[in-house]
OpenMM code with the backbone's topology and positions (N, CA, C; nanometers):
from openmm import Vec3, app, unit

residues = "UNK UNK UNK UNK UNK UNK UNK UNK UNK UNK UNK UNK UNK UNK UNK UNK UNK UNK UNK UNK UNK UNK UNK UNK UNK UNK UNK UNK UNK UNK UNK UNK UNK UNK UNK UNK UNK UNK UNK UNK UNK UNK UNK UNK UNK UNK UNK UNK UNK UNK UNK UNK UNK UNK UNK UNK UNK UNK UNK UNK UNK UNK UNK UNK UNK UNK UNK UNK UNK UNK UNK UNK UNK UNK UNK UNK UNK UNK UNK UNK UNK UNK UNK UNK UNK UNK UNK UNK UNK UNK UNK UNK UNK UNK UNK UNK UNK UNK UNK UNK UNK UNK UNK UNK UNK UNK UNK UNK UNK UNK UNK UNK UNK UNK UNK UNK UNK UNK UNK UNK UNK UNK UNK UNK UNK UNK UNK UNK UNK UNK UNK UNK UNK UNK UNK UNK UNK UNK UNK UNK UNK UNK UNK UNK UNK UNK UNK UNK UNK UNK UNK UNK UNK UNK UNK UNK UNK UNK UNK UNK UNK UNK UNK UNK".split()
positions = [
    Vec3(5.5889, 18.1859, 9.5590),
    Vec3(5.5817, 18.2133, 9.7024),
    Vec3(5.6084, 18.0865, 9.7835),
    Vec3(5.6642, 18.1062, 9.8981),
    Vec3(5.6933, 17.9955, 9.9885),
    Vec3(5.5867, 17.9927, 10.0974),
    Vec3(5.4915, 17.8995, 10.0858),
    Vec3(5.3817, 17.8898, 10.1811),
    Vec3(5.4129, 17.7859, 10.2878),
    Vec3(5.3601, 17.8090, 10.4063),
    Vec3(5.3714, 17.7117, 10.5138),
    Vec3(5.2581, 17.6106, 10.4953),
    Vec3(5.2908, 17.4872, 10.4613),
    Vec3(5.1902, 17.3834, 10.4354),
    Vec3(5.1805, 17.2823, 10.5495),
    Vec3(5.2308, 17.3188, 10.6637),
    Vec3(5.2351, 17.2260, 10.7772),
    Vec3(5.0984, 17.1665, 10.8092),
    Vec3(4.9971, 17.2514, 10.8166),
    Vec3(4.8641, 17.2027, 10.8560),
    Vec3(4.8047, 17.1069, 10.7535),
    Vec3(4.8159, 17.1397, 10.6267),
    Vec3(4.7602, 17.0525, 10.5232),
    Vec3(4.8444, 16.9259, 10.5090),
    Vec3(4.9739, 16.9361, 10.5298),
    Vec3(5.0608, 16.8183, 10.5213),
    Vec3(5.0227, 16.7138, 10.6258),
    Vec3(4.9776, 16.7588, 10.7430),
    Vec3(4.9324, 16.6656, 10.8472),
    Vec3(4.8122, 16.5849, 10.7968),
    Vec3(4.7232, 16.6501, 10.7257),
    Vec3(4.6031, 16.5845, 10.6715),
    Vec3(4.6421, 16.4821, 10.5653),
    Vec3(4.7273, 16.5243, 10.4726),
    Vec3(4.7720, 16.4346, 10.3657),
    Vec3(4.8448, 16.3138, 10.4233),
    Vec3(4.9271, 16.3383, 10.5235),
    Vec3(5.0050, 16.2307, 10.5840),
    Vec3(4.9146, 16.1283, 10.6533),
    Vec3(4.8182, 16.1777, 10.7291),
    Vec3(4.7280, 16.0857, 10.7994),
    Vec3(4.6436, 16.0062, 10.7004),
    Vec3(4.5945, 16.0707, 10.5959),
    Vec3(4.5150, 15.9999, 10.4949),
    Vec3(4.5990, 15.8928, 10.4257),
    Vec3(4.7201, 15.9271, 10.3908),
    Vec3(4.8107, 15.8324, 10.3261),
    Vec3(4.8390, 15.7131, 10.4176),
    Vec3(4.8571, 15.7421, 10.5445),
    Vec3(4.8839, 15.6355, 10.6424),
    Vec3(4.7645, 15.5400, 10.6531),
    Vec3(4.6426, 15.5938, 10.6493),
    Vec3(4.5228, 15.5097, 10.6541),
    Vec3(4.5177, 15.4151, 10.5355),
    Vec3(4.5386, 15.4696, 10.4173),
    Vec3(4.5291, 15.3882, 10.2962),
    Vec3(4.6421, 15.2859, 10.2914),
    Vec3(4.7605, 15.3271, 10.3284),
    Vec3(4.8747, 15.2349, 10.3279),
    Vec3(4.8518, 15.1210, 10.4263),
    Vec3(4.8054, 15.1535, 10.5452),
    Vec3(4.7806, 15.0511, 10.6467),
    Vec3(4.6667, 14.9588, 10.6035),
    Vec3(4.5601, 15.0158, 10.5482),
    Vec3(4.4469, 14.9345, 10.5012),
    Vec3(4.4909, 14.8397, 10.3912),
    Vec3(4.5821, 14.8834, 10.3083),
    Vec3(4.6285, 14.8039, 10.1949),
    Vec3(4.7295, 14.6975, 10.2369),
    Vec3(4.8262, 14.7375, 10.3196),
    Vec3(4.9381, 14.6491, 10.3509),
    Vec3(4.9218, 14.5662, 10.4779),
    Vec3(4.8548, 14.6204, 10.5788),
    Vec3(4.8390, 14.5444, 10.7034),
    Vec3(4.7083, 14.5823, 10.7741),
    Vec3(4.5955, 14.5448, 10.7138),
    Vec3(4.4660, 14.5830, 10.7708),
    Vec3(4.4426, 14.5301, 10.9129),
    Vec3(4.5126, 14.4235, 10.9466),
    Vec3(4.4970, 14.3697, 11.0824),
    Vec3(4.5520, 14.4651, 11.1888),
    Vec3(4.6335, 14.5606, 11.1493),
    Vec3(4.6925, 14.6533, 11.2468),
    Vec3(4.6209, 14.7890, 11.2507),
    Vec3(4.5098, 14.8025, 11.1819),
    Vec3(4.4384, 14.9308, 11.1794),
    Vec3(4.4019, 14.9796, 11.3194),
    Vec3(4.3462, 14.8907, 11.3996),
    Vec3(4.3004, 14.9319, 11.5330),
    Vec3(4.4147, 14.9745, 11.6235),
    Vec3(4.5288, 14.9117, 11.6091),
    Vec3(4.6418, 14.9479, 11.6946),
    Vec3(4.7223, 15.0658, 11.6401),
    Vec3(4.7032, 15.0979, 11.5134),
    Vec3(4.7802, 15.2058, 11.4514),
    Vec3(4.7143, 15.3418, 11.4699),
    Vec3(4.5820, 15.3453, 11.4740),
    Vec3(4.5106, 15.4727, 11.4778),
    Vec3(4.4317, 15.4883, 11.6066),
    Vec3(4.4111, 15.6138, 11.6461),
    Vec3(4.3350, 15.6415, 11.7679),
    Vec3(4.2561, 15.7707, 11.7498),
    Vec3(4.1578, 15.7929, 11.8355),
    Vec3(4.0784, 15.9161, 11.8259),
    Vec3(4.1640, 16.0431, 11.8340),
    Vec3(4.2756, 16.0344, 11.9012),
    Vec3(4.3610, 16.1529, 11.9168),
    Vec3(4.4265, 16.1968, 11.7858),
    Vec3(4.4192, 16.1131, 11.6818),
    Vec3(4.4794, 16.1483, 11.5530),
    Vec3(4.4261, 16.2811, 11.4994),
    Vec3(4.2999, 16.3090, 11.5256),
    Vec3(4.2371, 16.4283, 11.4694),
    Vec3(4.2001, 16.5311, 11.5760),
    Vec3(4.2428, 16.5092, 11.7009),
    Vec3(4.2075, 16.6010, 11.8092),
    Vec3(4.2462, 16.7454, 11.7815),
    Vec3(4.3597, 16.7644, 11.7203),
    Vec3(4.4100, 16.9003, 11.6965),
    Vec3(4.3655, 16.9576, 11.5619),
    Vec3(4.2906, 16.8801, 11.4834),
    Vec3(4.2457, 16.9280, 11.3526),
    Vec3(4.1341, 17.0307, 11.3686),
    Vec3(4.1451, 17.1387, 11.2945),
    Vec3(4.0352, 17.2341, 11.2843),
    Vec3(3.9381, 17.1840, 11.1780),
    Vec3(3.8281, 17.2553, 11.1595),
    Vec3(3.7288, 17.2081, 11.0628),
    Vec3(3.7847, 17.2054, 10.9205),
    Vec3(3.8701, 17.3008, 10.8852),
    Vec3(3.9293, 17.2985, 10.7511),
    Vec3(4.0195, 17.1770, 10.7331),
    Vec3(4.0948, 17.1438, 10.8362),
    Vec3(4.1806, 17.0254, 10.8271),
    Vec3(4.0971, 16.8986, 10.8170),
    Vec3(3.9888, 16.8916, 10.8932),
    Vec3(3.9010, 16.7747, 10.8828),
    Vec3(3.8476, 16.7616, 10.7418),
    Vec3(3.8109, 16.8729, 10.6808),
    Vec3(3.7621, 16.8697, 10.5441),
    Vec3(3.8675, 16.8210, 10.4460),
    Vec3(3.9889, 16.8704, 10.4600),
    Vec3(4.0982, 16.8277, 10.3717),
    Vec3(4.1285, 16.6800, 10.3925),
    Vec3(4.1308, 16.6364, 10.5165),
    Vec3(4.1579, 16.4961, 10.5472),
    Vec3(4.0533, 16.4054, 10.4820),
    Vec3(3.9259, 16.4379, 10.4997),
    Vec3(3.8190, 16.3555, 10.4435),
    Vec3(3.8177, 16.3616, 10.2908),
    Vec3(3.8408, 16.4793, 10.2349),
    Vec3(3.8494, 16.4917, 10.0888),
    Vec3(3.9632, 16.4063, 10.0338),
    Vec3(4.0743, 16.4065, 10.1033),
    Vec3(4.1909, 16.3304, 10.0587),
    Vec3(4.1627, 16.1807, 10.0639),
    Vec3(4.0935, 16.1364, 10.1680),
    Vec3(4.0573, 15.9949, 10.1763),
    Vec3(3.9697, 15.9546, 10.0582),
    Vec3(3.8705, 16.0364, 10.0261),
    Vec3(3.7820, 16.0068, 9.9129),
    Vec3(3.8626, 16.0018, 9.7832),
    Vec3(3.9604, 16.0894, 9.7705),
    Vec3(4.0404, 16.0965, 9.6479),
    Vec3(4.1229, 15.9699, 9.6240),
    Vec3(4.1447, 15.8901, 9.7269),
    Vec3(4.2181, 15.7649, 9.7105),
    Vec3(4.1359, 15.6567, 9.6410),
    Vec3(4.0048, 15.6761, 9.6312),
    Vec3(3.9185, 15.5776, 9.5653),
    Vec3(3.9655, 15.5554, 9.4214),
    Vec3(3.9990, 15.4304, 9.3910),
    Vec3(4.0430, 15.3943, 9.2569),
    Vec3(4.1905, 15.4184, 9.2293),
    Vec3(4.2594, 15.4831, 9.3200),
    Vec3(4.4019, 15.5117, 9.3004),
    Vec3(4.4837, 15.3865, 9.3334),
    Vec3(4.5639, 15.3443, 9.2390),
    Vec3(4.6480, 15.2250, 9.2552),
    Vec3(4.5671, 15.1020, 9.2969),
    Vec3(4.4441, 15.0943, 9.2480),
    Vec3(4.3599, 14.9784, 9.2750),
    Vec3(4.2911, 14.9791, 9.4107),
    Vec3(4.3076, 15.0862, 9.4895),
    Vec3(4.2459, 15.0913, 9.6215),
    Vec3(4.0986, 15.1283, 9.6097),
    Vec3(4.0161, 15.0659, 9.6921),
    Vec3(3.8746, 15.0991, 9.6961),
    Vec3(3.8234, 15.0923, 9.8392),
    Vec3(3.7456, 15.1924, 9.8750),
    Vec3(3.6856, 15.1924, 10.0085),
    Vec3(3.5785, 15.0848, 10.0216),
    Vec3(3.5270, 15.0354, 9.9114),
    Vec3(3.4245, 14.9310, 9.9184),
    Vec3(3.4853, 14.7904, 9.9186),
    Vec3(3.6190, 14.7809, 9.9079),
    Vec3(3.6848, 14.6499, 9.9179),
    Vec3(3.6817, 14.6033, 10.0635),
    Vec3(3.7199, 14.4789, 10.0848),
    Vec3(3.7217, 14.4257, 10.2212),
    Vec3(3.8115, 14.5093, 10.3127),
    Vec3(3.9311, 14.5420, 10.2642),
    Vec3(4.0235, 14.6220, 10.3455),
    Vec3(3.9727, 14.7646, 10.3649),
    Vec3(3.9141, 14.8210, 10.2612),
    Vec3(3.8584, 14.9548, 10.2726),
    Vec3(3.7435, 14.9591, 10.3719),
    Vec3(3.6596, 14.8561, 10.3685),
    Vec3(3.5477, 14.8471, 10.4625),
    Vec3(3.5974, 14.8358, 10.6070),
    Vec3(3.7012, 14.7547, 10.6261),
    Vec3(3.7583, 14.7418, 10.7607),
    Vec3(3.8131, 14.8754, 10.8081),
    Vec3(3.8829, 14.9456, 10.7187),
    Vec3(3.9375, 15.0765, 10.7543),
    Vec3(3.8257, 15.1734, 10.7917),
    Vec3(3.7181, 15.1748, 10.7147),
    Vec3(3.6066, 15.2639, 10.7447),
    Vec3(3.5405, 15.2292, 10.8774),
    Vec3(3.5335, 15.1011, 10.9074),
    Vec3(3.4762, 15.0584, 11.0347),
    Vec3(3.5594, 15.1093, 11.1523),
    Vec3(3.6907, 15.0946, 11.1412),
    Vec3(3.7794, 15.1425, 11.2474),
    Vec3(3.7734, 15.2950, 11.2551),
    Vec3(3.7708, 15.3589, 11.1397),
    Vec3(3.7639, 15.5043, 11.1346),
    Vec3(3.6350, 15.5541, 11.2000),
    Vec3(3.5248, 15.4868, 11.1701),
    Vec3(3.3952, 15.5259, 11.2270),
    Vec3(3.3986, 15.5164, 11.3794),
    Vec3(3.4644, 15.4146, 11.4295),
    Vec3(3.4767, 15.3961, 11.5739),
    Vec3(3.5696, 15.5008, 11.6355),
    Vec3(3.6838, 15.5216, 11.5729),
    Vec3(3.7824, 15.6158, 11.6266),
    Vec3(3.7421, 15.7616, 11.6113),
    Vec3(3.6795, 15.7934, 11.5009),
    Vec3(3.6476, 15.9325, 11.4699),
    Vec3(3.4971, 15.9557, 11.4721),
    Vec3(3.4329, 15.9108, 11.5777),
    Vec3(3.2871, 15.9215, 11.5877),
    Vec3(3.2385, 16.0661, 11.5841),
    Vec3(3.3269, 16.1600, 11.6115),
    Vec3(3.2883, 16.3012, 11.6072),
    Vec3(3.2427, 16.3419, 11.4676),
    Vec3(3.2917, 16.2753, 11.3657),
    Vec3(3.2509, 16.3104, 11.2301),
    Vec3(3.1029, 16.2844, 11.2074),
    Vec3(3.0542, 16.1725, 11.2532),
    Vec3(2.9144, 16.1373, 11.2269),
    Vec3(2.8160, 16.2182, 11.3107),
    Vec3(2.8648, 16.2876, 11.4125),
    Vec3(2.7767, 16.3691, 11.4962),
    Vec3(2.8081, 16.5182, 11.4836),
    Vec3(2.8942, 16.5518, 11.3902),
    Vec3(2.9354, 16.6913, 11.3728),
    Vec3(2.8169, 16.7806, 11.3400),
    Vec3(2.8212, 16.9024, 11.3902),
    Vec3(2.7203, 17.0034, 11.3569),
    Vec3(2.7685, 17.0910, 11.2417),
    Vec3(2.8909, 17.0649, 11.1951),
    Vec3(2.9494, 17.1402, 11.0856),
    Vec3(2.9115, 17.0718, 10.9542),
    Vec3(2.8333, 17.1379, 10.8721),
    Vec3(2.7849, 17.0781, 10.7477),
    Vec3(2.8987, 17.0422, 10.6531),
    Vec3(3.0052, 17.1209, 10.6531),
    Vec3(3.1199, 17.0928, 10.5659),
    Vec3(3.1814, 16.9572, 10.6014),
    Vec3(3.1981, 16.9333, 10.7294),
    Vec3(3.2583, 16.8084, 10.7775),
    Vec3(3.1603, 16.6929, 10.7589),
    Vec3(3.0370, 16.7130, 10.7988),
    Vec3(2.9374, 16.6063, 10.7908),
    Vec3(2.9147, 16.5618, 10.6465),
    Vec3(2.9054, 16.6552, 10.5532),
    Vec3(2.8889, 16.6197, 10.4122),
    Vec3(3.0060, 16.5342, 10.3647),
    Vec3(3.1264, 16.5737, 10.4008),
    Vec3(3.2447, 16.4990, 10.3568),
    Vec3(3.2493, 16.3597, 10.4192),
    Vec3(3.2036, 16.3497, 10.5425),
    Vec3(3.1983, 16.2188, 10.6083),
    Vec3(3.0988, 16.1284, 10.5358),
    Vec3(2.9797, 16.1815, 10.5068),
    Vec3(2.8805, 16.1031, 10.4320),
    Vec3(2.9352, 16.0630, 10.2948),
    Vec3(3.0046, 16.1545, 10.2297),
    Vec3(3.0595, 16.1236, 10.0974),
    Vec3(3.1587, 16.0083, 10.1068),
    Vec3(3.2420, 16.0071, 10.2104),
    Vec3(3.3366, 15.8963, 10.2288),
    Vec3(3.2617, 15.7658, 10.2542),
    Vec3(3.1617, 15.7705, 10.3405),
    Vec3(3.0858, 15.6488, 10.3707),
    Vec3(3.0122, 15.5958, 10.2473),
    Vec3(2.9541, 15.6833, 10.1682),
    Vec3(2.8845, 15.6378, 10.0478),
    Vec3(2.9824, 15.5880, 9.9427),
    Vec3(3.1004, 15.6469, 9.9372),
    Vec3(3.2041, 15.5972, 9.8469),
    Vec3(3.2403, 15.4543, 9.8854),
    Vec3(3.2391, 15.4268, 10.0152),
    Vec3(3.2683, 15.2930, 10.0658),
    Vec3(3.1479, 15.2014, 10.0689),
    Vec3(3.0346, 15.2479, 10.0195),
    Vec3(2.9110, 15.1685, 10.0131),
    Vec3(2.8660, 15.1208, 10.1516),
    Vec3(2.8764, 15.2092, 10.2501),
    Vec3(2.8285, 15.1792, 10.3848),
    Vec3(2.6765, 15.2004, 10.3848),
    Vec3(2.6028, 15.0920, 10.3657),
    Vec3(2.4582, 15.1022, 10.3452),
    Vec3(2.3848, 15.1652, 10.4635),
    Vec3(2.4366, 15.1490, 10.5835),
    Vec3(2.3702, 15.2075, 10.7002),
    Vec3(2.3738, 15.3605, 10.6961),
    Vec3(2.4586, 15.4173, 10.6122),
    Vec3(2.4688, 15.5634, 10.6018),
    Vec3(2.3764, 15.6225, 10.4958),
    Vec3(2.3214, 15.5401, 10.4107),
    Vec3(2.2352, 15.5915, 10.3047),
    Vec3(2.1163, 15.6678, 10.3634),
    Vec3(2.0476, 15.6062, 10.4574),
    Vec3(1.9304, 15.6709, 10.5166),
    Vec3(1.9712, 15.7915, 10.5999),
    Vec3(2.0864, 15.7868, 10.6635),
    Vec3(2.1332, 15.9019, 10.7420),
    Vec3(2.1543, 16.0224, 10.6517),
    Vec3(2.2152, 15.9995, 10.5362),
    Vec3(2.2338, 16.1089, 10.4401),
    Vec3(2.0979, 16.1580, 10.3915),
    Vec3(2.0078, 16.0656, 10.3628),
    Vec3(1.8741, 16.1039, 10.3162),
    Vec3(1.8040, 16.1905, 10.4211),
    Vec3(1.8135, 16.1536, 10.5462),
    Vec3(1.7514, 16.2327, 10.6527),
    Vec3(1.8170, 16.3701, 10.6641),
    Vec3(1.9479, 16.3727, 10.6505),
    Vec3(2.0216, 16.4993, 10.6593),
    Vec3(1.9791, 16.5952, 10.5483),
    Vec3(1.9461, 16.5406, 10.4320),
    Vec3(1.9039, 16.6250, 10.3201),
    Vec3(1.7756, 16.7022, 10.3507),
    Vec3(1.7031, 16.6607, 10.4513),
    Vec3(1.5850, 16.7347, 10.4941),
    Vec3(1.6179, 16.8494, 10.5871),
    Vec3(1.7448, 16.8605, 10.6278),
    Vec3(1.7854, 16.9649, 10.7221),
    Vec3(1.8776, 17.0688, 10.6602),
    Vec3(1.9181, 17.0458, 10.5372),
    Vec3(2.0141, 17.1351, 10.4723),
    Vec3(1.9559, 17.1829, 10.3393),
    Vec3(1.9834, 17.3074, 10.3052),
    Vec3(1.9299, 17.3596, 10.1809),
    Vec3(2.0350, 17.4156, 10.0870),
    Vec3(2.1591, 17.4199, 10.1312),
    Vec3(2.2645, 17.4762, 10.0465),
    Vec3(2.2912, 17.3844, 9.9281),
    Vec3(2.2846, 17.4426, 9.8100),
    Vec3(2.3007, 17.3647, 9.6883),
    Vec3(2.4370, 17.2960, 9.6834),
    Vec3(2.5390, 17.3554, 9.7433),
    Vec3(2.6714, 17.2934, 9.7414),
    Vec3(2.6737, 17.1600, 9.8148),
    Vec3(2.5769, 17.1374, 9.9020),
    Vec3(2.5650, 17.0087, 9.9704),
    Vec3(2.4531, 16.9241, 9.9093),
    Vec3(2.3427, 16.9885, 9.8754),
    Vec3(2.2243, 16.9165, 9.8285),
    Vec3(2.2514, 16.8431, 9.6978),
    Vec3(2.3032, 16.9145, 9.5985),
    Vec3(2.3239, 16.8507, 9.4671),
    Vec3(2.4191, 16.7323, 9.4737),
    Vec3(2.5405, 16.7503, 9.5265),
    Vec3(2.6312, 16.6342, 9.5279),
    Vec3(2.5801, 16.5205, 9.6167),
    Vec3(2.5033, 16.5539, 9.7184),
    Vec3(2.4483, 16.4484, 9.8044),
    Vec3(2.3472, 16.3636, 9.7288),
    Vec3(2.2611, 16.4288, 9.6509),
    Vec3(2.1652, 16.3525, 9.5711),
    Vec3(2.2359, 16.2709, 9.4631),
    Vec3(2.3394, 16.3259, 9.4042),
    Vec3(2.4153, 16.2510, 9.3031),
    Vec3(2.4751, 16.1256, 9.3664),
    Vec3(2.5359, 16.1405, 9.4845),
    Vec3(2.5934, 16.0254, 9.5549),
    Vec3(2.4863, 15.9230, 9.5895),
    Vec3(2.3776, 15.9716, 9.6467),
    Vec3(2.2692, 15.8824, 9.6876),
    Vec3(2.2099, 15.8108, 9.5661),
    Vec3(2.1976, 15.8820, 9.4568),
    Vec3(2.1449, 15.8229, 9.3339),
    Vec3(2.2361, 15.7125, 9.2815),
    Vec3(2.3654, 15.7277, 9.2984),
    Vec3(2.4614, 15.6272, 9.2516),
    Vec3(2.4513, 15.4967, 9.3297),
    Vec3(2.4164, 15.5069, 9.4577),
    Vec3(2.4141, 15.3863, 9.5403),
    Vec3(2.2731, 15.3324, 9.5658),
    Vec3(2.1714, 15.4201, 9.5617),
    Vec3(2.0342, 15.3771, 9.5883),
    Vec3(1.9372, 15.4772, 9.5241),
    Vec3(1.9110, 15.4563, 9.3971),
    Vec3(1.8270, 15.5511, 9.3222),
    Vec3(1.6882, 15.5652, 9.3838),
    Vec3(1.6297, 15.4553, 9.4246),
    Vec3(1.4954, 15.4606, 9.4832),
    Vec3(1.4921, 15.5514, 9.6062),
    Vec3(1.5917, 15.5392, 9.6922),
    Vec3(1.5984, 15.6243, 9.8119),
    Vec3(1.6221, 15.7699, 9.7723),
    Vec3(1.7059, 15.7924, 9.6733),
    Vec3(1.7322, 15.9299, 9.6278),
    Vec3(1.6039, 15.9954, 9.5787),
    Vec3(1.5268, 15.9234, 9.4981),
    Vec3(1.4024, 15.9782, 9.4442),
    Vec3(1.2993, 16.0008, 9.5548),
    Vec3(1.2853, 15.9041, 9.6409),
    Vec3(1.1905, 15.9148, 9.7525),
    Vec3(1.2257, 16.0343, 9.8417),
    Vec3(1.3537, 16.0494, 9.8692),
    Vec3(1.3998, 16.1596, 9.9540),
    Vec3(1.3759, 16.2936, 9.8860),
    Vec3(1.4086, 16.3016, 9.7574),
    Vec3(1.3886, 16.4271, 9.6857),
    Vec3(1.2413, 16.4660, 9.6833),
    Vec3(1.1541, 16.3714, 9.6551),
    Vec3(1.0116, 16.4023, 9.6507),
    Vec3(0.9602, 16.4450, 9.7885),
    Vec3(1.0197, 16.3921, 9.8913),
    Vec3(0.9788, 16.4279, 10.0272),
    Vec3(1.0192, 16.5719, 10.0621),
    Vec3(1.1388, 16.6130, 10.0198),
    Vec3(1.1933, 16.7423, 10.0609),
    Vec3(1.1975, 16.8494, 9.9521),
    Vec3(1.1597, 16.8164, 9.8314),
    Vec3(1.1812, 16.9086, 9.7189),
    Vec3(1.1191, 17.0463, 9.7387),
    Vec3(1.0049, 17.0550, 9.8002),
    Vec3(0.9400, 17.1857, 9.8152),
    Vec3(1.0105, 17.2736, 9.9191),
    Vec3(1.0991, 17.2174, 9.9955),
    Vec3(1.1757, 17.2947, 10.0922),
    Vec3(1.3021, 17.3557, 10.0332),
    Vec3(1.3348, 17.3173, 9.9099),
    Vec3(1.4549, 17.3690, 9.8447),
    Vec3(1.4215, 17.4920, 9.7614),
    Vec3(1.5186, 17.5772, 9.7455),
    Vec3(1.5049, 17.6936, 9.6584),
    Vec3(1.4710, 17.6434, 9.5174),
    Vec3(1.3890, 17.7153, 9.4423),
    Vec3(1.3500, 17.6692, 9.3085),
    Vec3(1.4678, 17.6376, 9.2159),
    Vec3(1.5745, 17.7134, 9.2243),
    Vec3(1.6911, 17.6845, 9.1392),
    Vec3(1.7559, 17.5530, 9.1815),
    Vec3(1.7691, 17.5340, 9.3111),
    Vec3(1.8257, 17.4088, 9.3635),
    Vec3(1.7371, 17.2920, 9.3221),
    Vec3(1.6078, 17.3081, 9.3386),
    Vec3(1.5128, 17.2028, 9.3035),
    Vec3(1.5258, 17.1655, 9.1552),
    Vec3(1.5355, 17.2656, 9.0695),
    Vec3(1.5479, 17.2403, 8.9254),
    Vec3(1.6797, 17.1697, 8.8925),
    Vec3(1.7860, 17.2095, 8.9585),
    Vec3(1.9158, 17.1469, 8.9314),
    Vec3(1.9189, 17.0026, 8.9787),
    Vec3(1.8587, 16.9748, 9.0938),
    Vec3(1.8555, 16.8364, 9.1440),
    Vec3(1.7693, 16.7509, 9.0505),
    Vec3(1.6591, 16.8063, 9.0031),
    Vec3(1.5765, 16.7316, 8.9065),
    Vec3(1.6590, 16.6944, 8.7850),
    Vec3(1.7391, 16.7874, 8.7392),
    Vec3(1.8261, 16.7608, 8.6230),
    Vec3(1.9299, 16.6534, 8.6606),
    Vec3(1.9887, 16.6644, 8.7800),
    Vec3(2.0876, 16.5656, 8.8242),
    Vec3(2.0283, 16.4258, 8.8329),
    Vec3(1.9024, 16.4182, 8.8727),
    Vec3(1.8350, 16.2891, 8.8886),
    Vec3(1.7618, 16.2454, 8.7629),
    Vec3(1.7762, 16.3223, 8.6561),
    Vec3(1.7104, 16.2937, 8.5281),
    Vec3(1.5595, 16.2836, 8.5410),
    Vec3(1.5022, 16.3761, 8.6136),
    Vec3(1.3551, 16.3795, 8.6329),
    Vec3(1.2914, 16.4762, 8.5354),
] * unit.nanometer
topology = app.Topology()
chain = topology.addChain("A")
for resn in residues:
    res = topology.addResidue(resn, chain)
    for name in ("N", "CA", "C"):
        topology.addAtom(name, app.Element.getBySymbol(name[0]), res)
């Protein structure tokens, strides 16, 4: 079948441009990107864009936790502030995942706090896994704080994920 991929291609293109600019000319990040880059994106496009950015981790030696990756995330955080204040759990989870992939320590507690407001296992489990990778103590403290608010199956799976 011949599908129209225009919308997803915009996401892939913007993500590729971010990584290329961060890698080749990080000094031009601020002048290359603007908040309007994502103005026309729907929530599905935002999800694809953020997923694609995370997928670049480790590809061709690129890392969001490198100096250039950190600079890119800083500019992105400034330009795309709507992500960090989104009420859409799909978008917010993906934003946190990108920040934790980049080892943005100021986001660790934000994710931990968010875990007290969400109960869907599709967000809870991977969030605890991410948090555990970067700050096990915070992951355990957060889980013990909120565990009784999770469905018993979710609670059991997170315990298994955290090796409890």
